[in-house]
PDB file with SEQRES, HELIX, SHEET and CRYST1 records, atoms N, CA, C and O in Angstrom:
SEQRES   1 A   62  MET ILE ASN ASP VAL ASN ILE SER LYS HIS ALA VAL THR          
SEQRES   2 A   62  HIS PRO LYS LYS CYS ARG GLU ILE ALA ASP ARG TYR GLY          
SEQRES   3 A   62  TRP LYS LEU LEU ARG VAL GLU THR THR LYS SER LYS ILE          
SEQRES   4 A   62  LEU LYS PHE ASP CYS VAL PHE GLU GLY ASP THR GLN PHE          
SEQRES   5 A   62  PRO ASN TYR GLN GLU GLY ASN LYS ASP GLU                      
HELIX    1 AA1 ASP A    4  ASN A    6  5                                   3    
HELIX    2 AA2 LYS A   16  TYR A   25  1                                  10    
SHEET    1 AA1 3 ILE A   7  VAL A  12  0                                        
SHEET    2 AA1 3 PHE A  42  GLU A  47 -1                                        
SHEET    3 AA1 3 LEU A  29  THR A  34 -1                                        
CRYST1    1.000    1.000    1.000  90.00  90.00  90.00 P 1           1          
ATOM      1  N   MET A   1      11.357  -5.577   9.207  1.00  0.00           N  
ATOM      2  CA  MET A   1      11.592  -4.600  10.274  1.00  0.00           C  
ATOM      3  C   MET A   1      11.569  -3.182   9.697  1.00  0.00           C  
ATOM      4  O   MET A   1      12.086  -2.939   8.607  1.00  0.00           O  
ATOM      5  N   ILE A   2      10.985  -2.285  10.411  1.00  0.00           N  
ATOM      6  CA  ILE A   2      10.888  -0.892   9.976  1.00  0.00           C  
ATOM      7  C   ILE A   2      12.171  -0.158  10.348  1.00  0.00           C  
ATOM      8  O   ILE A   2      12.650  -0.276  11.476  1.00  0.00           O  
ATOM      9  N   ASN A   3      12.722   0.590   9.418  1.00  0.00           N  
ATOM     10  CA  ASN A   3      13.893   1.408   9.654  1.00  0.00           C  
ATOM     11  C   ASN A   3      13.503   2.560  10.584  1.00  0.00           C  
ATOM     12  O   ASN A   3      12.501   3.232  10.336  1.00  0.00           O  
ATOM     13  N   ASP A   4      14.275   2.800  11.648  1.00  0.00           N  
ATOM     14  CA  ASP A   4      13.941   3.859  12.604  1.00  0.00           C  
ATOM     15  C   ASP A   4      13.988   5.255  11.988  1.00  0.00           C  
ATOM     16  O   ASP A   4      13.531   6.214  12.609  1.00  0.00           O  
ATOM     17  N   VAL A   5      14.527   5.382  10.787  1.00  0.00           N  
ATOM     18  CA  VAL A   5      14.512   6.676  10.100  1.00  0.00           C  
ATOM     19  C   VAL A   5      13.112   6.952   9.563  1.00  0.00           C  
ATOM     20  O   VAL A   5      12.734   8.109   9.383  1.00  0.00           O  
ATOM     21  N   ASN A   6      12.355   5.916   9.311  1.00  0.00           N  
ATOM     22  CA  ASN A   6      11.020   6.042   8.730  1.00  0.00           C  
ATOM     23  C   ASN A   6       9.932   5.913   9.792  1.00  0.00           C  
ATOM     24  O   ASN A   6       8.960   5.179   9.617  1.00  0.00           O  
ATOM     25  N   ILE A   7      10.114   6.645  10.905  1.00  0.00           N  
ATOM     26  CA  ILE A   7       9.136   6.615  11.988  1.00  0.00           C  
ATOM     27  C   ILE A   7       8.829   8.034  12.440  1.00  0.00           C  
ATOM     28  O   ILE A   7       9.578   8.968  12.153  1.00  0.00           O  
ATOM     29  N   SER A   8       7.724   8.182  13.145  1.00  0.00           N  
ATOM     30  CA  SER A   8       7.359   9.436  13.788  1.00  0.00           C  
ATOM     31  C   SER A   8       6.949   9.126  15.213  1.00  0.00           C  
ATOM     32  O   SER A   8       6.389   8.067  15.495  1.00  0.00           O  
ATOM     33  N   LYS A   9       7.233  10.063  16.112  1.00  0.00           N  
ATOM     34  CA  LYS A   9       6.852   9.889  17.517  1.00  0.00           C  
ATOM     35  C   LYS A   9       5.985  11.062  17.951  1.00  0.00           C  
ATOM     36  O   LYS A   9       6.216  12.211  17.575  1.00  0.00           O  
ATOM     37  N   HIS A  10       4.980  10.732  18.754  1.00  0.00           N  
ATOM     38  CA  HIS A  10       4.119  11.749  19.353  1.00  0.00           C  
ATOM     39  C   HIS A  10       3.933  11.375  20.817  1.00  0.00           C  
ATOM     40  O   HIS A  10       3.590  10.236  21.132  1.00  0.00           O  
ATOM     41  N   ALA A  11       4.160  12.332  21.713  1.00  0.00           N  
ATOM     42  CA  ALA A  11       4.087  12.087  23.149  1.00  0.00           C  
ATOM     43  C   ALA A  11       2.642  12.147  23.649  1.00  0.00           C  
ATOM     44  O   ALA A  11       1.838  12.956  23.185  1.00  0.00           O  
ATOM     45  N   VAL A  12       2.336  11.265  24.612  1.00  0.00           N  
ATOM     46  CA  VAL A  12       0.992  11.197  25.196  1.00  0.00           C  
ATOM     47  C   VAL A  12       1.081  10.946  26.696  1.00  0.00           C  
ATOM     48  O   VAL A  12       2.142  10.606  27.220  1.00  0.00           O  
ATOM     49  N   THR A  13      -0.044  11.118  27.377  1.00  0.00           N  
ATOM     50  CA  THR A  13      -0.090  10.925  28.825  1.00  0.00           C  
ATOM     51  C   THR A  13      -0.393   9.491  29.240  1.00  0.00           C  
ATOM     52  O   THR A  13      -0.078   9.090  30.361  1.00  0.00           O  
ATOM     53  N   HIS A  14      -1.001   8.716  28.345  1.00  0.00           N  
ATOM     54  CA  HIS A  14      -1.388   7.329  28.673  1.00  0.00           C  
ATOM     55  C   HIS A  14      -1.217   6.469  27.424  1.00  0.00           C  
ATOM     56  O   HIS A  14      -1.528   6.930  26.325  1.00  0.00           O  
ATOM     57  N   PRO A  15      -0.736   5.242  27.558  1.00  0.00           N  
ATOM     58  CA  PRO A  15      -0.500   4.405  26.385  1.00  0.00           C  
ATOM     59  C   PRO A  15      -1.734   4.157  25.509  1.00  0.00           C  
ATOM     60  O   PRO A  15      -1.605   3.993  24.296  1.00  0.00           O  
ATOM     61  N   LYS A  16      -2.922   4.130  26.109  1.00  0.00           N  
ATOM     62  CA  LYS A  16      -4.126   3.875  25.293  1.00  0.00           C  
ATOM     63  C   LYS A  16      -4.391   5.009  24.306  1.00  0.00           C  
ATOM     64  O   LYS A  16      -5.097   4.814  23.316  1.00  0.00           O  
ATOM     65  N   LYS A  17      -3.837   6.180  24.564  1.00  0.00           N  
ATOM     66  CA  LYS A  17      -3.980   7.304  23.643  1.00  0.00           C  
ATOM     67  C   LYS A  17      -3.312   7.012  22.302  1.00  0.00           C  
ATOM     68  O   LYS A  17      -3.736   7.530  21.269  1.00  0.00           O  
ATOM     69  N   CYS A  18      -2.262   6.179  22.319  1.00  0.00           N  
ATOM     70  CA  CYS A  18      -1.572   5.820  21.077  1.00  0.00           C  
ATOM     71  C   CYS A  18      -2.520   5.099  20.134  1.00  0.00           C  
ATOM     72  O   CYS A  18      -2.564   5.412  18.944  1.00  0.00           O  
ATOM     73  N   ARG A  19      -3.270   4.151  20.641  1.00  0.00           N  
ATOM     74  CA  ARG A  19      -4.224   3.406  19.819  1.00  0.00           C  
ATOM     75  C   ARG A  19      -5.323   4.341  19.319  1.00  0.00           C  
ATOM     76  O   ARG A  19      -5.755   4.234  18.171  1.00  0.00           O  
ATOM     77  N   GLU A  20      -5.779   5.258  20.180  1.00  0.00           N  
ATOM     78  CA  GLU A  20      -6.812   6.211  19.774  1.00  0.00           C  
ATOM     79  C   GLU A  20      -6.329   7.090  18.617  1.00  0.00           C  
ATOM     80  O   GLU A  20      -7.068   7.332  17.662  1.00  0.00           O  
ATOM     81  N   ILE A  21      -5.092   7.560  18.710  1.00  0.00           N  
ATOM     82  CA  ILE A  21      -4.524   8.386  17.644  1.00  0.00           C  
ATOM     83  C   ILE A  21      -4.385   7.574  16.359  1.00  0.00           C  
ATOM     84  O   ILE A  21      -4.732   8.048  15.277  1.00  0.00           O  
ATOM     85  N   ALA A  22      -3.881   6.357  16.484  1.00  0.00           N  
ATOM     86  CA  ALA A  22      -3.713   5.494  15.310  1.00  0.00           C  
ATOM     87  C   ALA A  22      -5.041   5.260  14.609  1.00  0.00           C  
ATOM     88  O   ALA A  22      -5.126   5.336  13.384  1.00  0.00           O  
ATOM     89  N   ASP A  23      -6.068   4.977  15.383  1.00  0.00           N  
ATOM     90  CA  ASP A  23      -7.392   4.724  14.807  1.00  0.00           C  
ATOM     91  C   ASP A  23      -7.980   5.991  14.170  1.00  0.00           C  
ATOM     92  O   ASP A  23      -8.567   5.929  13.090  1.00  0.00           O  
ATOM     93  N   ARG A  24      -7.824   7.119  14.831  1.00  0.00           N  
ATOM     94  CA  ARG A  24      -8.413   8.377  14.346  1.00  0.00           C  
ATOM     95  C   ARG A  24      -7.782   8.832  13.022  1.00  0.00           C  
ATOM     96  O   ARG A  24      -8.487   9.286  12.121  1.00  0.00           O  
ATOM     97  N   TYR A  25      -6.455   8.708  12.909  1.00  0.00           N  
ATOM     98  CA  TYR A  25      -5.765   9.232  11.732  1.00  0.00           C  
ATOM     99  C   TYR A  25      -5.343   8.150  10.738  1.00  0.00           C  
ATOM    100  O   TYR A  25      -4.778   8.461   9.690  1.00  0.00           O  
ATOM    101  N   GLY A  26      -5.611   6.889  11.057  1.00  0.00           N  
ATOM    102  CA  GLY A  26      -5.262   5.801  10.148  1.00  0.00           C  
ATOM    103  C   GLY A  26      -3.769   5.519  10.082  1.00  0.00           C  
ATOM    104  O   GLY A  26      -3.276   5.000   9.080  1.00  0.00           O  
ATOM    105  N   TRP A  27      -3.047   5.858  11.145  1.00  0.00           N  
ATOM    106  CA  TRP A  27      -1.612   5.629  11.184  1.00  0.00           C  
ATOM    107  C   TRP A  27      -1.322   4.238  11.735  1.00  0.00           C  
ATOM    108  O   TRP A  27      -2.108   3.704  12.517  1.00  0.00           O  
ATOM    109  N   LYS A  28      -0.186   3.644  11.329  1.00  0.00           N  
ATOM    110  CA  LYS A  28       0.213   2.331  11.815  1.00  0.00           C  
ATOM    111  C   LYS A  28       1.074   2.498  13.074  1.00  0.00           C  
ATOM    112  O   LYS A  28       2.190   3.015  13.012  1.00  0.00           O  
ATOM    113  N   LEU A  29       0.541   2.055  14.204  1.00  0.00           N  
ATOM    114  CA  LEU A  29       1.265   2.125  15.474  1.00  0.00           C  
ATOM    115  C   LEU A  29       2.246   0.962  15.543  1.00  0.00           C  
ATOM    116  O   LEU A  29       1.850  -0.199  15.438  1.00  0.00           O  
ATOM    117  N   LEU A  30       3.531   1.276  15.721  1.00  0.00           N  
ATOM    118  CA  LEU A  30       4.560   0.247  15.805  1.00  0.00           C  
ATOM    119  C   LEU A  30       4.806  -0.198  17.243  1.00  0.00           C  
ATOM    120  O   LEU A  30       4.943  -1.387  17.529  1.00  0.00           O  
ATOM    121  N   ARG A  31       4.860   0.779  18.131  1.00  0.00           N  
ATOM    122  CA  ARG A  31       5.127   0.459  19.542  1.00  0.00           C  
ATOM    123  C   ARG A  31       4.870   1.697  20.403  1.00  0.00           C  
ATOM    124  O   ARG A  31       4.688   2.807  19.904  1.00  0.00           O  
ATOM    125  N   VAL A  32       4.864   1.461  21.713  1.00  0.00           N  
ATOM    126  CA  VAL A  32       4.749   2.535  22.701  1.00  0.00           C  
ATOM    127  C   VAL A  32       6.012   2.486  23.552  1.00  0.00           C  
ATOM    128  O   VAL A  32       6.392   1.426  24.049  1.00  0.00           O  
ATOM    129  N   GLU A  33       6.656   3.630  23.718  1.00  0.00           N  
ATOM    130  CA  GLU A  33       7.874   3.718  24.513  1.00  0.00           C  
ATOM    131  C   GLU A  33       7.640   4.624  25.712  1.00  0.00           C  
ATOM    132  O   GLU A  33       6.849   5.564  25.640  1.00  0.00           O  
ATOM    133  N   THR A  34       8.323   4.343  26.808  1.00  0.00           N  
ATOM    134  CA  THR A  34       8.248   5.230  27.974  1.00  0.00           C  
ATOM    135  C   THR A  34       9.253   6.365  27.807  1.00  0.00           C  
ATOM    136  O   THR A  34      10.288   6.210  27.158  1.00  0.00           O  
ATOM    137  N   THR A  35       8.926   7.509  28.406  1.00  0.00           N  
ATOM    138  CA  THR A  35       9.814   8.671  28.380  1.00  0.00           C  
ATOM    139  C   THR A  35      10.233   8.994  29.808  1.00  0.00           C  
ATOM    140  O   THR A  35       9.820   8.323  30.755  1.00  0.00           O  
ATOM    141  N   LYS A  36      11.045  10.014  29.950  1.00  0.00           N  
ATOM    142  CA  LYS A  36      11.453  10.472  31.283  1.00  0.00           C  
ATOM    143  C   LYS A  36      10.615  11.655  31.760  1.00  0.00           C  
ATOM    144  O   LYS A  36      10.838  12.175  32.853  1.00  0.00           O  
ATOM    145  N   SER A  37       9.662  12.077  30.950  1.00  0.00           N  
ATOM    146  CA  SER A  37       8.805  13.201  31.285  1.00  0.00           C  
ATOM    147  C   SER A  37       7.820  12.821  32.388  1.00  0.00           C  
ATOM    148  O   SER A  37       7.327  11.694  32.424  1.00  0.00           O  
ATOM    149  N   LYS A  38       7.540  13.747  33.272  1.00  0.00           N  
ATOM    150  CA  LYS A  38       6.570  13.500  34.331  1.00  0.00           C  
ATOM    151  C   LYS A  38       5.131  13.696  33.848  1.00  0.00           C  
ATOM    152  O   LYS A  38       4.197  13.214  34.489  1.00  0.00           O  
ATOM    153  N   ILE A  39       4.944  14.381  32.750  1.00  0.00           N  
ATOM    154  CA  ILE A  39       3.601  14.652  32.244  1.00  0.00           C  
ATOM    155  C   ILE A  39       3.294  13.798  31.015  1.00  0.00           C  
ATOM    156  O   ILE A  39       2.325  13.038  31.015  1.00  0.00           O  
ATOM    157  N   LEU A  40       4.104  13.917  29.980  1.00  0.00           N  
ATOM    158  CA  LEU A  40       3.922  13.117  28.760  1.00  0.00           C  
ATOM    159  C   LEU A  40       4.815  11.883  28.897  1.00  0.00           C  
ATOM    160  O   LEU A  40       5.941  11.861  28.402  1.00  0.00           O  
ATOM    161  N   LYS A  41       4.300  10.868  29.571  1.00  0.00           N  
ATOM    162  CA  LYS A  41       5.099   9.721  30.001  1.00  0.00           C  
ATOM    163  C   LYS A  41       5.355   8.681  28.917  1.00  0.00           C  
ATOM    164  O   LYS A  41       6.144   7.760  29.128  1.00  0.00           O  
ATOM    165  N   PHE A  42       4.702   8.810  27.753  1.00  0.00           N  
ATOM    166  CA  PHE A  42       4.823   7.788  26.710  1.00  0.00           C  
ATOM    167  C   PHE A  42       4.996   8.432  25.335  1.00  0.00           C  
ATOM    168  O   PHE A  42       4.470   9.512  25.066  1.00  0.00           O  
ATOM    169  N   ASP A  43       5.739   7.750  24.479  1.00  0.00           N  
ATOM    170  CA  ASP A  43       5.861   8.121  23.073  1.00  0.00           C  
ATOM    171  C   ASP A  43       5.175   7.056  22.243  1.00  0.00           C  
ATOM    172  O   ASP A  43       5.435   5.863  22.400  1.00  0.00           O  
ATOM    173  N   CYS A  44       4.307   7.492  21.367  1.00  0.00           N  
ATOM    174  CA  CYS A  44       3.699   6.592  20.378  1.00  0.00           C  
ATOM    175  C   CYS A  44       4.644   6.596  19.183  1.00  0.00           C  
ATOM    176  O   CYS A  44       5.008   7.661  18.685  1.00  0.00           O  
ATOM    177  N   VAL A  45       5.036   5.439  18.727  1.00  0.00           N  
ATOM    178  CA  VAL A  45       5.939   5.329  17.584  1.00  0.00           C  
ATOM    179  C   VAL A  45       5.125   4.820  16.398  1.00  0.00           C  
ATOM    180  O   VAL A  45       4.614   3.701  16.406  1.00  0.00           O  
ATOM    181  N   PHE A  46       5.019   5.670  15.379  1.00  0.00           N  
ATOM    182  CA  PHE A  46       4.226   5.349  14.196  1.00  0.00           C  
ATOM    183  C   PHE A  46       5.127   5.143  12.985  1.00  0.00           C  
ATOM    184  O   PHE A  46       6.226   5.694  12.909  1.00  0.00           O  
ATOM    185  N   GLU A  47       4.646   4.345  12.047  1.00  0.00           N  
ATOM    186  CA  GLU A  47       5.366   4.118  10.803  1.00  0.00           C  
ATOM    187  C   GLU A  47       5.210   5.333   9.900  1.00  0.00           C  
ATOM    188  O   GLU A  47       4.109   5.861   9.744  1.00  0.00           O  
ATOM    189  N   GLY A  48       6.313   5.776   9.308  1.00  0.00           N  
ATOM    190  CA  GLY A  48       6.287   6.852   8.323  1.00  0.00           C  
ATOM    191  C   GLY A  48       6.239   8.244   8.931  1.00  0.00           C  
ATOM    192  O   GLY A  48       6.353   8.426  10.143  1.00  0.00           O  
ATOM    193  N   ASP A  49       6.068   9.215   8.053  1.00  0.00           N  
ATOM    194  CA  ASP A  49       5.986  10.620   8.443  1.00  0.00           C  
ATOM    195  C   ASP A  49       4.540  10.942   8.780  1.00  0.00           C  
ATOM    196  O   ASP A  49       3.681  10.956   7.899  1.00  0.00           O  
ATOM    197  N   THR A  50       4.272  11.200  10.050  1.00  0.00           N  
ATOM    198  CA  THR A  50       2.908  11.493  10.481  1.00  0.00           C  
ATOM    199  C   THR A  50       2.835  12.933  10.975  1.00  0.00           C  
ATOM    200  O   THR A  50       3.700  13.389  11.722  1.00  0.00           O  
ATOM    201  N   GLN A  51       1.813  13.629  10.557  1.00  0.00           N  
ATOM    202  CA  GLN A  51       1.582  14.999  11.004  1.00  0.00           C  
ATOM    203  C   GLN A  51       0.095  15.171  11.284  1.00  0.00           C  
ATOM    204  O   GLN A  51      -0.754  14.701  10.527  1.00  0.00           O  
ATOM    205  N   PHE A  52      -0.197  15.842  12.368  1.00  0.00           N  
ATOM    206  CA  PHE A  52      -1.591  16.129  12.678  1.00  0.00           C  
ATOM    207  C   PHE A  52      -2.121  17.155  11.686  1.00  0.00           C  
ATOM    208  O   PHE A  52      -1.372  18.034  11.258  1.00  0.00           O  
ATOM    209  N   PRO A  53      -3.383  17.066  11.314  1.00  0.00           N  
ATOM    210  CA  PRO A  53      -3.969  18.045  10.384  1.00  0.00           C  
ATOM    211  C   PRO A  53      -3.903  19.453  10.965  1.00  0.00           C  
ATOM    212  O   PRO A  53      -4.042  19.645  12.173  1.00  0.00           O  
ATOM    213  N   ASN A  54      -3.692  20.428  10.095  1.00  0.00           N  
ATOM    214  CA  ASN A  54      -3.691  21.824  10.502  1.00  0.00           C  
ATOM    215  C   ASN A  54      -5.071  22.390  10.177  1.00  0.00           C  
ATOM    216  O   ASN A  54      -5.354  22.762   9.038  1.00  0.00           O  
ATOM    217  N   TYR A  55      -5.913  22.446  11.187  1.00  0.00           N  
ATOM    218  CA  TYR A  55      -7.284  22.914  10.980  1.00  0.00           C  
ATOM    219  C   TYR A  55      -7.360  24.428  10.825  1.00  0.00           C  
ATOM    220  O   TYR A  55      -8.410  24.947  10.449  1.00  0.00           O  
ATOM    221  N   GLN A  56      -6.284  25.146  11.103  1.00  0.00           N  
ATOM    222  CA  GLN A  56      -6.258  26.596  10.948  1.00  0.00           C  
ATOM    223  C   GLN A  56      -5.884  27.004   9.535  1.00  0.00           C  
ATOM    224  O   GLN A  56      -6.122  28.144   9.136  1.00  0.00           O  
ATOM    225  N   GLU A  57      -5.304  26.090   8.777  1.00  0.00           N  
ATOM    226  CA  GLU A  57      -4.878  26.383   7.420  1.00  0.00           C  
ATOM    227  C   GLU A  57      -6.071  26.806   6.574  1.00  0.00           C  
ATOM    228  O   GLU A  57      -7.100  26.130   6.556  1.00  0.00           O  
ATOM    229  N   GLY A  58      -5.932  27.905   5.886  1.00  0.00           N  
ATOM    230  CA  GLY A  58      -6.999  28.364   5.010  1.00  0.00           C  
ATOM    231  C   GLY A  58      -8.083  29.168   5.707  1.00  0.00           C  
ATOM    232  O   GLY A  58      -9.027  29.604   5.047  1.00  0.00           O  
ATOM    233  N   ASN A  59      -7.985  29.383   7.017  1.00  0.00           N  
ATOM    234  CA  ASN A  59      -8.974  30.168   7.748  1.00  0.00           C  
ATOM    235  C   ASN A  59      -8.597  31.640   7.634  1.00  0.00           C  
ATOM    236  O   ASN A  59      -7.688  32.102   8.324  1.00  0.00           O  
ATOM    237  N   LYS A  60      -9.276  32.370   6.783  1.00  0.00           N  
ATOM    238  CA  LYS A  60      -8.935  33.769   6.513  1.00  0.00           C  
ATOM    239  C   LYS A  60      -9.610  34.738   7.477  1.00  0.00           C  
ATOM    240  O   LYS A  60      -9.383  35.945   7.398  1.00  0.00           O  
ATOM    241  N   ASP A  61     -10.436  34.228   8.382  1.00  0.00           N  
ATOM    242  CA  ASP A  61     -11.139  35.097   9.326  1.00  0.00           C  
ATOM    243  C   ASP A  61     -10.245  35.553  10.464  1.00  0.00           C  
ATOM    244  O   ASP A  61     -10.570  36.516  11.158  1.00  0.00           O  
ATOM    245  N   GLU A  62      -9.127  34.876  10.663  1.00  0.00           N  
ATOM    246  CA  GLU A  62      -8.256  35.219  11.806  1.00  0.00           C  
ATOM    247  C   GLU A  62      -7.052  35.984  11.370  1.00  0.00           C  
ATOM    248  O   GLU A  62      -6.219  36.350  12.200  1.00  0.00           O  
TER     249      GLU A  62                                                      
END                                                                             
């Protein structure tokens, strides 16, 4: 069992987005949880510390 301290959550509008995110970034999806939000209705629960890439990092033109 995964310790809940070693998880990351990212909110989405539809549960299938969780699988898309997991596949795109190579993250291990543990489960999908519902939220109380009217817009971002689901939380994707991933194993470990997950962060989206910062594509602005290193861009000196801005």
